[in-house]
C-alpha positions in Angstrom: 0.0 0.0 0.0 1.3 3.5 -0.8 2.2 5.9 2.0 -0.7 8.2 2.8 0.0 11.8 1.9 -2.8 14.3 2.5 -3.7 16.2 -0.7 -3.3 19.9 -0.8 -6.3 20.3 -3.1 -9.1 17.9 -3.9 -10.0 17.9 -7.5 -13.7 18.4 -8.3 -15.6 18.8 -11.6 -16.4 22.3 -12.8 -20.1 23.2 -13.0 -21.2 25.7 -15.6 -22.5 29.1 -14.3 -26.0 28.9 -13.0 -27.3 31.8 -15.0 -26.2 30.0 -18.2 -27.3 26.4 -17.5 -30.9 27.1 -16.4 -31.6 28.3 -20.0 -30.4 25.2 -21.8 -30.1 21.4 -21.7 -26.3 21.2 -22.1 -24.4 19.2 -19.5 -24.0 21.0 -16.2 -20.4 20.0 -15.4 -17.4 20.1 -17.7 -15.5 17.1 -16.4 -11.8 16.7 -15.5 -8.8 17.7 -17.6 -6.1 15.1 -18.2 -3.9 16.9 -15.7 -6.6 17.0 -13.1 -7.5 13.3 -13.7 -3.8 12.2 -13.2 -3.5 14.3 -10.1 -6.7 12.8 -8.6 -5.7 9.3 -9.6 -2.3 9.7 -7.8 -4.2 10.2 -4.5 -5.4 6.6 -4.6 -3.8 4.4 -1.9 -3.9 1.3 -4.1 -5.2 -0.8 -1.2 -4.2 -4.5 -1.1 -7.8 -5.3 -0.2 -9.8 -2.7 -2.1 -13.2 -2.2 -0.5 -14.2 0.1 -3.4 -14.4 -3.0 -5.7 -16.8 -4.7 -3.2 -18.9 -1.5 -3.3 -19.2 -1.6 -7.1 -22.3 -3.5 -8.3 -20.5 -4.5 -11.5 -17.2 -5.3 -9.9 -14.8 -3.0 -11.9 -11.2 -3.4 -10.9 -11.1 0.2 -9.6 -7.5 0.3 -8.3 -6.2 -1.1 -11.6 -7.9 1.4 -13.8 -7.0 4.3 -11.5 -3.3 3.1 -11.6 -3.4 3.4 -15.3 -4.9 6.9 -15.2 -2.1 8.0 -12.8 0.4 6.7 -15.3 -1.3 8.5 -18.1 -2.3 5.4 -20.0 -6.0 6.2 -20.5 -6.5 3.6 -23.2 -5.4 0.8 -20.8 -7.6 2.3 -18.1 -10.6 2.0 -20.6 -9.7 -1.6 -21.4 -9.8 -2.5 -17.7 -13.2 -0.8 -17.1 -14.7 -2.4 -20.2 -13.9 -5.9 -18.9 -16.8 -5.4 -16.5 -18.8 -2.4 -17.7 -19.8 -1.5 -21.3 -21.5 1.8 -20.2 -18.7 3.7 -18.3 -19.6 7.2 -19.5 -23.1 6.7 -18.3 -22.2 5.2 -15.0 -19.5 7.9 -14.4 -22.3 10.4 -14.6 -25.4 8.9 -12.9 -24.2 6.2 -10.4 -24.5 7.1 -6.7 -20.8 6.5 -6.1 -21.0 8.3 -2.8 -22.9 5.3 -1.3 -21.1 2.6 -3.3 -17.4 2.6 -4.4 -16.5 6.0 -3.0 -18.5 5.3 0.1 -16.1 2.4 0.8 -12.9 4.3 -0.1 -10.5 4.2 2.9 -9.2 7.7 2.0 -12.6 8.9 3.0 -11.8 8.3 6.6 -9.4 11.2 6.6 -10.4 13.4 3.7 -12.5 13.3 0.5 -12.5 9.8 -1.0 -11.1 9.3 -4.5 -13.5 10.7 -7.1 -14.0 7.3 -8.8 -17.0 8.4 -10.7 -15.3 11.4 -12.2 -12.3 9.3 -13.2 -14.5 6.7 -14.8 -16.3 9.4 -16.7 -13.0 11.0 -17.8 -11.6 7.7 -19.1 -14.8 6.9 -21.0 -15.0 10.4 -22.5 -11.3 10.2 -23.6 -11.9 6.8 -25.1 -14.9 8.0 -27.0 -12.8 10.8 -28.5 -9.8 8.6 -29.4 -11.6 5.4 -30.5 -13.8 3.0 -28.6 -12.3 -0.1 -26.9 -14.1 -3.4 -27.2 -13.5 -6.4 -24.9 -12.7 -9.8 -26.4 -15.5 -12.1 -27.5 -15.7 -15.9 -27.1 -16.3 -18.1 -30.1 -20.0 -18.6 -31.1 -21.9 -21.1 -29.1 -24.6 -21.4 -31.7 -27.2 -20.7 -29.1 -29.8 -17.8 -29.3 -30.9 -15.5 -26.4 -33.7 -13.0 -26.5 -33.4 -9.8 -24.4 -36.5 -7.8 -23.9 -36.0 -4.1 -23.1 -33.0 -1.9 -24.2 -32.5 0.0 -21.0 -29.5 -0.4 -18.6 -30.4 -4.0 -17.7 -31.1 -5.1 -21.2 -28.0 -3.5 -22.7 -25.8 -5.0 -20.0 -27.3 -8.5 -20.3 -26.9 -8.2 -24.1 -23.3 -7.2 -23.9 -22.4 -9.9 -21.4 -24.1 -12.6 -23.4 -22.7 -11.5 -26.7 -19.2 -11.6 -25.2 -19.9 -15.1 -24.1 -20.6 -16.2 -27.7 -24.4 -16.1 -27.8 -26.4 -14.6 -30.6 -28.4 -11.9 -28.9 -31.6 -10.3 -30.2 -32.5 -7.2 -28.2 -36.2 -6.2 -28.5 -37.2 -2.6 -27.7 -40.8 -1.3 -27.9 -39.8 2.4 -28.4 -38.2 4.0 -31.4 -34.9 4.5 -29.6 -32.8 2.2 -27.4 -31.6 3.3 -23.9 -34.7 3.0 -21.8 -34.6 5.4 -18.8 -31.2 6.6 -20.0 -32.9 8.2 -23.0 -36.4 9.0 -21.7 -35.9 9.5 -18.0 -32.6 11.3 -17.3 -32.3 14.8 -18.7 -29.6 15.7 -21.1 -28.0 18.2 -18.7 -27.2 15.2 -16.5 -26.7 12.6 -19.2 -26.1 13.8 -22.8 -28.0 11.7 -25.3 -25.1 11.5 -27.8 -23.1 9.8 -25.1 -25.9 7.3 -24.5 -26.0 6.6 -28.2 -22.3 6.1 -28.4 -22.3 3.5 -25.7 -25.3 1.7 -27.1 -23.4 1.5 -30.4 -20.5 -0.1 -28.6 -22.8 -2.8 -27.3 -24.3 -3.4 -30.7 -20.8 -3.6 -32.2 -20.4 -6.8 -30.2 -22.8 -8.4 -32.6 -26.1 -7.7 -30.7 -29.1 -7.5 -33.0 -31.4 -4.6 -32.1 -35.0 -4.6 -33.1 -36.7 -1.2 -32.4 -40.5 -0.7 -32.3 -41.0 -4.3 -31.3 -43.5 -4.6 -28.4 -43.1 -8.1 -27.0 -46.4 -9.7 -26.3 -48.1 -7.8 -29.2 -45.9 -7.4 -32.3 -43.6 -10.1 -31.0 -45.5 -13.1 -29.6 -44.7 -15.0 -26.5 -44.5 -18.1 -28.7 -41.7 -16.4 -30.7 -39.8 -15.7 -27.4 -40.1 -19.4 -26.5 -38.2 -20.3 -29.7 -35.0 -18.9 -28.1 -32.8 -20.9 -25.9 -33.2 -18.4 -23.1 -34.9 -15.1 -22.5 -33.9 -12.2 -20.3 -36.6 -9.7 -19.3 -35.3 -6.2 -18.6 -38.4 -4.1 -19.3 -37.8 -1.7 -16.4 -40.3 0.3 -14.3 -42.5 2.2 -16.7 -45.7 2.3 -14.8 -46.0 5.6 -13.0 -47.6 5.9 -9.5 -50.1 8.7 -8.8 -51.3 10.0 -5.4 -55.0 9.5 -5.9 -55.7 13.2 -5.3 -58.9 15.0 -6.2 -58.2 16.9 -9.4 -55.6 14.5 -10.8 -57.6 14.4 -14.1 -57.1 18.1 -14.8 -55.0 19.2 -17.8 -51.5 20.0 -16.7 -51.2 17.1 -14.3 -48.3 14.8 -15.2 -46.5 11.8 -13.8 -42.7 12.6 -13.8 -42.4 9.6 -16.1 -44.6 11.2 -18.8 -43.2 14.7 -18.3 -39.6 13.6 -18.7 -40.3 11.2 -21.6 -42.1 14.0 -23.5 -39.1 16.3 -23.1 -36.1 14.0 -23.1 -37.2 11.5 -25.9 -39.9 13.3 -27.8 -38.5 16.9 -27.7 -41.7 18.4 -26.4 -39.6 21.4 -25.2 -39.1 22.2 -28.9 -42.8 22.1 -29.8 -44.0 22.8 -32.5 -40.8 21.9 -34.3 -41.5 18.4 -32.8 -45.2 17.4 -32.6 -45.3 16.2 -29.0 -46.4 19.1 -26.8 -46.0 19.6 -23.0 -47.5 22.4 -20.9 -44.8 24.8 -19.9 -46.1 26.0 -16.6 -45.4 29.4 -15.2 -45.8 28.0 -11.6 -45.0 24.3 -11.2 -45.4 22.1 -8.2 -43.4 18.8 -8.1 -44.2 16.3 -5.4 -41.4 13.9 -4.4 -37.9 13.9 -3.1 -35.9 11.4 -5.2 -33.7 11.8 -8.2 -36.6 11.7 -10.6 -38.3 14.6 -8.7 -35.1 16.6 -8.9 -34.9 15.9 -12.7 -38.5 16.9 -13.2 -38.1 20.1 -11.2 -34.9 21.1 -13.0 -36.5 20.4 -16.4 -39.5 22.5 -15.5 -37.2 25.3 -14.4 -35.4 25.2 -17.8 -38.8 25.5 -19.5 -39.3 28.8 -17.8 -41.4 27.9 -14.7 -41.1 29.0 -11.1 -40.8 25.6 -9.5 -41.7 24.5 -6.0 -40.7 21.0 -4.8 -42.8 19.6 -1.9 -41.7 16.6 0.1 -43.5 15.0 3.1 -40.3 14.4 5.1 -37.4 16.5 6.3 -34.6 17.7 4.0 -32.1 15.3 5.6 -34.5 12.5 4.6 -34.4 13.3 0.8 -33.6 10.1 -1.1 -32.1 12.1 -4.0 -28.3 12.4 -4.4 -27.1 15.3 -2.5 -25.3 16.8 -5.5 -28.6 16.8 -7.5 -30.6 18.4 -4.7 -27.9 21.1 -4.2 -27.9 21.8 -7.9 -31.7 22.1 -7.9 -31.5 24.6 -5.1 -28.8 26.6 -7.0 -31.0 26.7 -10.0 -33.8 28.3 -8.1 -36.0 25.4 -7.2 -37.9 26.3 -3.9 -37.9 23.4 -1.5 -40.9 23.1 0.9 -40.3 20.3 3.4 -42.7 18.3 5.7 -45.6 19.1 3.3 -47.8 16.7 1.4 -50.3 17.6 -1.4 -53.9 16.7 -0.7 -55.9 18.2 -3.6 -55.3 19.8 -7.0 -57.4 22.8 -7.3 -59.1 24.2 -10.5 -62.1 24.0 -12.8 -61.0 23.0 -16.3 -57.4 24.1 -15.5 -55.1 23.9 -12.5 -55.1 27.0 -10.2 -53.2 25.6 -7.2 -52.2 22.7 -5.0 -53.7 22.3 -1.6 -51.2 21.0 0.9 -51.0 19.9 4.5 -48.0 20.2 6.9 -46.6 17.0 8.3 -45.1 16.2 11.7 -42.5 13.5 12.1 -43.5 10.6 14.3 -42.1 7.2 15.0 -39.4 5.7 12.8 -40.6 3.5 9.9 -38.9 0.3 8.6 -36.4 2.4 6.7 -35.3 4.2 9.8 -36.8 7.5 8.9 -39.6 9.2 10.9 -43.1 8.4 9.7 -44.8 11.6 8.6 -48.4 12.4 9.8 -50.6 15.3 8.8 -51.0 18.2 11.3 -54.7 19.0 11.7 -55.7 22.5 10.6 -52.4 23.2 8.8 -53.7 23.3 5.2 -52.5 25.9 2.8 -52.4 26.5 -1.0 -49.5 26.9 -3.4 -50.4 28.6 -6.7 -49.7 26.4 -9.7 -50.7 25.7 -13.3 -48.8 22.5 -13.6 -48.5 19.6 -11.1 -45.9 16.8 -11.5 -46.1 13.6 -9.3 -42.7 12.1 -8.8 -43.5 9.5 -6.1 -42.2 6.4 -7.9 -43.1 3.9 -10.5 -43.6 0.2 -10.9 -42.7 -2.6 -13.3 -44.0 -2.2 -16.8 -47.1 -4.4 -17.0 -47.4 -4.7 -20.8 -45.3 -7.8 -21.3 -45.6 -9.6 -18.0 -49.4 -9.4 -18.2 -49.1 -11.4 -21.5 -47.4 -14.2 -19.7 -49.7 -15.5 -17.0 -47.1 -18.2 -16.0 -44.8 -15.6 -14.6 -45.3 -15.3 -10.8 -45.5 -11.6 -9.7 -45.1 -9.9 -6.4 -47.5 -7.6 -4.7 -46.3 -4.5 -6.6 -46.4 -6.3 -10.0 -42.7 -7.2 -10.1 -41.5 -10.4 -11.6 -40.5 -12.8 -8.9 -37.0 -14.2 -9.4 -34.8 -16.6 -7.4 -31.1 -16.0 -6.4 -30.0 -16.7 -9.9 -32.6 -14.4 -11.5 -34.7 -17.3 -12.8 -38.5 -16.6 -13.0 -41.3 -19.2 -12.6 -41.2 -19.9 -16.3 -38.5 -22.2 -17.6 -35.8 -20.4 -19.7 -37.0 -17.0 -18.6 -34.8 -14.8 -16.4 -35.4 -11.2 -15.2 -33.4 -8.4 -13.7 -33.4 -4.7 -12.9 -36.5 -2.7 -12.1 -38.9 -5.2 -13.6 -37.9 -7.6 -10.7 -37.0 -5.1 -7.9 -39.2 -2.1 -8.7 -37.6 1.3 -9.5 -33.9 1.4 -8.4 -30.7 2.8 -9.7 -29.1 2.3 -13.1 -26.1 0.5 -11.7 -28.1 -1.9 -9.6 -30.0 -2.9 -12.7 -26.8 -3.4 -14.5 -25.4 -5.5 -11.7 -28.5 -7.7 -11.7 -28.3 -8.1 -15.5 -24.6 -9.2 -15.3 -25.5 -11.9 -12.7 -28.5 -13.0 -14.8 -26.3 -13.3 -17.9 -23.9 -15.5 -15.9 -26.8 -17.7 -14.8 -28.1 -18.0 -18.4 -24.6 -19.1 -19.5 -24.4 -21.6 -16.7 -27.9 -23.1 -17.7 -27.0 -23.3 -21.4 -23.7 -25.0 -20.8 -25.0 -27.7 -18.4 
């Protein structure tokens, strides 16, 4: 292990000025320069038993790639990452490293942990500029695997299986691959040209992509059964609503619909693109997760005065701290310990009636359970309301396969090897767990691919 030397300066990425970024959808932060990346990499202790690797859901050899960055060999660093992760530019931007690899970094006990996510992003961006690196493929097995859903889980499973020598057909119901990477995460957090480049790298492994193919309708279950194995990675596309009076008024959106219209269908550019979205002058977003922050920040860029309401305290926000801080910087008003109870209006939204909440006993997650305070109702003026309270597994496909056992929330039930109740069918990511992070879906997909390979080689 290297001798510990405290750093004089901790490298951080550089955010664009607030008054610029709130008027466009360009990426907020500019990333590291080569000099900054090398300096940051040299802070790594190169632990003999690296806990950071255990904290990574896709098991990247983090010390090894950082060692190459420190030596200035960025191509070799990319090769090491690509052995475990075909979507590094995406993961470097949207993974919650602070509770995964960086959260395990021993350096964090004395100062700021190594900026693993920033270094992964730097390596991937440099690779994309200088030529993409592809991992080695095994010889063809002659076996065919169908993957349903081209989001993070489906792309990861496809890449892993293609590398193992399987012919992979990837079915996607929409007109673009990427899933939540394309329709859910705004371009200022995850530029779409970067998503497309990493999808192209997966396809270059020999994966056959079929867009506009809705499995269960345009592709029959019988056709799926003709494959040697099937992986379901259809994600969590079913939005949850709050059941409030007035939810049927024009201008009420789920965060899923709102973000899809803007991110994938360019509704912010209406009428140049023919999918409209209401650009509210006063917008209320209900929720406290990353999706709520994304919806609020998009609404802000569309010109609205945005208020985010959350029923718990600020310290209970499930969103990444960096995203909530950026939302505040960009002018989003946070109103904590408040819950919407009614959407007001007659033919159009005029406001959102809310009630203040008090924190009571701890719930199963360890957070205080909120309860309404009698007589504390008040109104926030609004002409758009966005519910960002979560979403469940996409029901379109799984409803077509009654043999699949589902859980209480509609998720596909899987065992420890990601097998479903239907022979040859595996599932992973949000369709099995409910909405979670991109990297957890990828980790599940990798494990499922290994289980598929094991089954087909027995």
